[in-house]
C-alpha positions in Angstrom: -2.3 29.2 14.1 0.3 29.9 11.4 -0.3 29.7 7.7 1.7 26.5 7.4 -0.3 24.9 10.3 -3.5 25.9 8.5 -2.3 24.2 5.4 -1.3 21.0 7.2 -4.7 21.0 9.0 -6.3 20.7 5.5 -4.2 17.7 4.5 -6.1 14.5 5.1 -3.0 12.8 6.5 -3.2 15.2 9.5 -6.9 15.4 10.1 -7.5 15.6 13.9 -3.9 16.3 14.8 -3.7 18.9 17.6 -2.0 22.3 17.2 1.1 21.4 19.3 1.8 18.4 17.0 1.3 20.6 13.9 3.7 23.2 15.3 6.3 20.5 16.0 5.8 19.2 12.5 6.3 22.6 10.8 9.9 22.8 12.1 10.7 19.3 10.8 9.4 19.6 7.2 11.5 20.5 4.2 10.1 23.1 1.7 11.1 23.3 -2.0 9.9 25.3 -5.0 9.7 23.9 -8.5 9.1 25.5 -11.9 7.0 24.0 -14.8 8.9 21.1 -16.3 11.0 20.5 -13.2 11.3 16.8 -12.2 10.7 16.3 -8.5 12.0 12.8 -8.7 12.4 10.1 -11.3 11.2 6.5 -11.2 13.9 4.4 -9.6 15.4 7.3 -7.6 15.9 6.5 -3.9 12.7 7.4 -1.9 12.4 7.9 1.8 9.9 10.8 2.2 6.2 11.6 1.7 5.5 14.9 -0.1 2.6 17.4 0.2 1.7 19.8 -2.6 1.0 23.3 -1.2 0.6 25.1 -4.5 0.6 24.2 -8.2 0.0 21.0 -10.0 2.1 17.9 -10.7 1.9 15.0 -13.2 2.7 11.3 -12.4 4.1 8.9 -15.1 5.4 5.4 -15.1 7.8 3.8 -17.6 6.8 0.8 -19.7 9.2 -1.9 -20.8 9.4 -0.4 -24.3 10.7 3.0 -23.1 7.3 4.7 -23.2 5.3 6.2 -20.4 1.9 5.6 -18.8 0.2 8.6 -17.3 -1.0 7.7 -13.8 -2.8 11.0 -13.1 -2.3 14.5 -11.6 -1.6 15.8 -8.1 -3.4 18.9 -6.8 -2.9 21.1 -3.7 -3.3 19.5 -0.3 -2.8 16.0 -1.8 0.2 13.9 -0.7 2.3 11.5 -2.7 5.5 9.4 -2.4 4.1 7.8 0.8 5.4 4.3 -0.3 9.0 5.5 0.3 8.0 6.9 3.7 6.6 3.5 4.8 9.3 1.4 3.2 12.3 3.4 1.8 13.1 2.1 -1.7 13.1 3.1 -5.4 10.5 5.6 -6.4 7.6 3.9 -8.1 6.9 6.7 -10.7 8.3 10.0 -12.1 6.7 13.2 -10.7 7.0 16.4 -12.7 5.7 19.9 -12.1 3.3 21.1 -14.7 3.1 24.6 -13.2 5.1 26.5 -10.6 4.7 24.4 -7.5 5.5 24.5 -3.7 6.1 21.2 -2.1 6.8 20.0 1.5 8.7 16.8 2.3 8.4 14.7 5.4 11.2 12.0 5.7 10.8 8.6 7.1 13.0 9.7 10.0 10.6 12.5 10.8 7.7 10.1 10.7 9.4 7.8 13.1 10.3 10.8 15.3 6.8 12.2 15.5 5.6 8.7 16.2 7.9 8.6 19.2 7.0 12.2 20.3 3.2 12.0 19.6 2.3 8.2 19.5 -1.3 8.8 18.6 -0.3 11.0 15.7 2.1 8.3 14.4 -0.8 5.8 14.4 -3.2 8.2 12.7 -0.7 9.2 10.0 0.3 5.6 9.2 -3.4 4.5 9.1 -4.2 7.3 6.6 -1.2 6.3 4.4 -2.5 2.7 4.6 -6.0 3.8 3.7 -4.7 5.8 0.7 -2.5 2.9 -0.5 -5.5 0.6 -0.3 -7.6 3.1 -2.4 -4.8 3.5 -5.0 -4.5 -0.3 -5.2 -8.2 -0.6 -6.0 -7.9 2.2 -8.6 -4.9 0.4 -10.3 -6.8 -2.9 -10.2 -9.8 -1.2 -11.9 -7.6 0.2 -14.6 -6.0 -3.2 -15.1 -9.5 -4.7 -15.5 -10.3 -2.1 -18.1 -7.2 -3.2 -20.1 -8.4 -6.8 -19.8 -11.7 -5.7 -21.3 -9.8 -4.3 -24.3 -8.5 -7.8 -25.0 -5.0 -7.8 -23.5 -3.5 -10.4 -21.3 -2.2 -10.3 -17.8 1.0 -12.3 -17.0 2.5 -11.7 -13.6 4.6 -14.7 -12.6 3.7 -15.9 -9.1 6.1 -14.4 -6.5 8.6 -16.9 -5.1 9.2 -17.2 -1.4 10.4 -20.0 0.9 7.8 -21.8 2.9 8.4 -20.9 6.6 8.2 -23.5 9.3 7.0 -21.2 12.0 6.0 -17.5 12.6 9.5 -16.4 13.3 10.5 -17.3 9.7 7.8 -15.0 8.2 9.7 -11.8 7.2 7.1 -9.3 8.3 7.0 -10.9 11.8 10.7 -11.3 12.4 10.9 -8.1 14.5 8.1 -9.2 16.9 8.9 -10.6 20.4 7.8 -14.1 21.4 5.1 -12.6 23.6 3.8 -10.5 20.7 3.7 -13.5 18.4 1.9 -15.5 21.1 -0.7 -12.7 21.3 -1.1 -12.7 17.5 -1.6 -16.4 17.6 -4.4 -16.0 20.1 -6.4 -13.6 17.9 -5.5 -15.1 14.5 -4.8 -18.8 15.2 -3.5 -20.6 12.1 -5.7 -23.1 10.3 -4.6 -25.8 7.9 -6.7 -25.7 4.7 -6.7 -28.2 1.8 -6.0 -27.3 -1.8 -9.0 -25.6 -3.4 -10.5 -24.1 -0.2 -12.3 -20.8 -0.9 -11.3 -18.3 1.7 -13.3 -15.4 0.2 -15.3 -14.7 -2.9 -15.4 -11.5 -5.0 -18.3 -9.3 -3.9 -18.5 -10.7 -0.4 -18.1 -8.4 2.6 -14.4 -7.9 3.4 -14.3 -8.8 7.0 -10.8 -10.3 7.4 -7.3 -10.4 6.0 -5.1 -13.4 5.7 -1.4 -14.1 6.4 0.1 -17.1 4.6 2.4 -19.1 6.8 2.7 -22.1 4.5 1.4 -22.8 1.0 -0.1 -20.3 -1.4 -3.3 -18.5 -2.3 -4.6 -17.9 -5.9 -6.2 -14.5 -6.5 -8.8 -14.3 -9.3 -11.4 -11.9 -10.5 -14.5 -12.1 -12.8 -13.9 -10.0 -15.9 -16.4 -9.9 -18.8 -18.2 -12.8 -17.3 -15.1 -15.0 -17.1 -13.1 -15.7 -14.0 -9.4 -14.9 -14.6 -6.5 -15.8 -12.4 -4.5 -12.6 -11.5 -1.6 -14.0 -9.4 -0.6 -16.3 -6.7 0.6 -15.3 -3.2 3.0 -17.5 -1.3 4.2 -17.8 2.3 4.9 -14.5 4.0 2.3 -12.6 2.0 -0.7 -10.9 3.5 -3.9 -10.5 1.4 -7.3 -8.9 2.0 -5.9 -5.8 3.9 -7.7 -3.4 1.6 -11.1 -4.5 2.8 -10.2 -4.0 6.4 -9.2 -0.4 5.7 -12.0 0.9 3.5 -14.9 -1.5 4.4 -15.5 -2.3 0.7 -16.6 -5.6 -0.8 -14.1 -8.2 -1.8 -12.5 -7.2 -5.1 -11.2 -10.7 -5.8 -11.7 -14.4 -5.0 -9.1 -16.1 -2.8 -8.6 -19.9 -3.1 -5.8 -22.0 -1.7 -3.5 -23.3 -4.5 -2.2 -26.2 -2.3 -2.5 -27.4 1.3 -1.9 -24.1 3.2 -1.6 -22.8 6.8 -3.3 -19.5 7.0 -3.8 -16.9 9.9 -7.0 -15.0 9.7 -7.3 -11.5 11.3 -10.9 -10.4 11.6 -11.9 -6.7 11.2 -13.0 -6.4 14.8 -9.7 -7.7 16.0 -7.9 -5.4 13.6 -9.7 -2.4 15.0 -9.1 -3.4 18.6 -5.4 -3.8 17.7 -5.3 -0.2 16.4 -7.3 1.3 19.2 -4.7 -0.1 21.7 -2.0 2.2 20.3 0.6 -0.1 21.7 4.1 -0.6 20.3 2.9 -4.0 18.9 -0.1 -2.3 17.3 2.0 0.4 15.6 4.5 -2.2 14.3 1.8 -4.5 13.0 0.1 -1.6 11.3 3.4 -0.6 9.7 3.9 -4.1 8.4 0.4 -4.2 6.9 1.1 -0.9 5.2 4.4 -2.3 3.8 2.4 -5.2 2.4 -0.2 -3.0 0.7 2.7 -0.8 -0.7 4.2 -3.9 -2.2 0.9 -5.0 -3.8 0.4 -1.4 -5.1 3.9 -1.4 -6.7 3.3 -4.8 -8.3 -0.1 -3.6 -9.6 1.4 -0.5 -11.1 4.1 -2.5 -12.8 1.4 -4.9 -14.2 -0.6 -1.9 -15.5 2.5 -0.4 -17.2 3.2 -3.7 -19.0 -0.4 -4.0 -20.1 -0.4 -0.5 -21.6 2.5 -1.2 -23.9 1.7 -1.3 -27.6 1.4 -4.9 -28.9 4.6 -6.2 -30.6 4.2 -6.7 -34.3 5.3 -10.3 -35.0 6.2 -9.6 -38.6 
């Protein structure tokens, strides 16, 4: 096994990948060297690749509305970053800078799609690990947001606006599915109409299902310093509760319908059977779930950046 294959073997994203797939991957990765102070990419730059730190150390920062920066942490060898762009190409969520001389590998979205076609089980495994990490990071950002709450600041994300779909085909994340696949999804997660004020899940309960909003909206709240605070509202087309399916943790928030709503519920056992099937439908659905978590993580990071701004002096 080559030195590069040995490195990739130690990256959590490729745990369990066989040697032939690692050898294939070696020839499709880009390798770059950075000096201390070099910027790998700036927040807002186009992003379509996940990166792996081979050697060195990197820092991650996010801009605040007043032009300052919030430090989001450091990246160490064998850690990967930028995976949001690999799942859903778009603007980089933060600025990454080398703090020491660093060696970095990049895997583009195109390469991820190609390895998924060449080694389907590897594609499923890699996307699941990206989904797991995004879920973990979302929890970490939520925890930091709660800490800011405890320091007496306020959270003010406006509820996302989305049209209420009339059927599954109108839900953005399901538009690429065939009629047969949508029918199969209906069978395992049949929609239920709930009245306003229905509690779907409570904070601290076992996380055994995720929810796709077909019509209506769900309020998301969390108990902080003994008081329940509303965090946001999710509308038609959004999926919530994915994090618990990935890391088996307890519910981090309470979910209540804000109005009469049609909700599809996907149980953990159905989710695991879906992934185990390794079908094209399973891969696509997993991808759409990952996109949903990435969207939530980006919104949570923006919320945290706003909360860390110095208070404005009214005088």
